[in-house]
C-alpha positions in Angstrom: -25.2 -24.5 -44.2 -22.1 -22.4 -43.8 -21.2 -19.5 -41.6 -20.0 -16.2 -43.0 -17.0 -14.4 -41.7 -15.5 -11.1 -43.0 -12.1 -9.6 -42.9 -10.5 -6.3 -43.6 -7.7 -6.1 -46.1 -5.7 -3.1 -47.4 -7.0 -1.7 -50.7 -3.8 -2.6 -52.6 -4.2 -6.3 -51.6 -7.9 -6.2 -52.8 -6.8 -4.7 -56.1 -4.3 -7.5 -56.6 -6.9 -10.1 -55.6 -9.3 -8.7 -58.1 -6.7 -9.0 -60.9 -6.4 -12.7 -60.1 -10.2 -13.3 -59.6 -10.6 -15.6 -62.7 -7.4 -17.5 -61.8 -7.8 -18.0 -58.0 -10.9 -19.0 -56.0 -10.2 -16.8 -53.0 -12.9 -18.3 -50.8 -11.6 -21.8 -51.3 -8.0 -20.7 -50.8 -9.0 -19.0 -47.5 -11.0 -22.0 -46.3 -8.1 -24.3 -47.0 -5.7 -22.0 -45.2 -7.9 -21.9 -42.2 -8.2 -25.7 -42.2 -4.4 -26.1 -42.4 -3.9 -23.6 -39.6 -6.4 -25.5 -37.4 -4.6 -28.8 -38.1 -1.2 -27.2 -37.4 -2.5 -25.9 -34.1 -3.9 -29.4 -33.1 -0.6 -31.1 -34.0 1.5 -28.5 -32.1 -0.8 -28.9 -29.1 -0.6 -32.7 -29.2 3.2 -32.5 -29.4 3.3 -30.2 -26.4 1.1 -32.7 -24.4 3.4 -35.6 -25.3 6.5 -33.6 -24.3 4.9 -32.6 -21.0 4.1 -36.3 -20.4 7.6 -37.5 -21.2 9.0 -34.9 -18.8 7.0 -36.5 -16.0 8.5 -40.0 -16.6 11.3 -41.1 -14.3 14.8 -41.2 -15.7 16.5 -44.5 -16.3 19.8 -45.1 -14.5 23.0 -44.3 -16.5 24.0 -47.2 -18.7 20.5 -48.7 -19.0 20.3 -48.3 -22.8 23.7 -49.9 -23.2 22.8 -52.8 -21.0 19.5 -53.4 -22.8 21.3 -53.3 -26.2 23.8 -55.9 -25.0 21.1 -58.1 -23.7 19.2 -57.9 -27.0 22.3 -58.7 -29.1 23.2 -61.6 -26.8 19.8 -63.1 -27.0 20.0 -63.7 -30.8 
């Protein structure tokens, strides 16, 4: 079973939607838009959490990356 939501739109937009009624399934378009927005929000939130976590990590001493690269190259 689905829930029903309602929105208000200006009359000019409704007229334009009515002109395209046979071409576009507005209910499906709006459902898809809402799903995409939810996914966008979840991804943005997850990214913010990762960035916050990374900021809590200790910094490596200067030259660490260079040292590790050299060690890796020399080991082959």
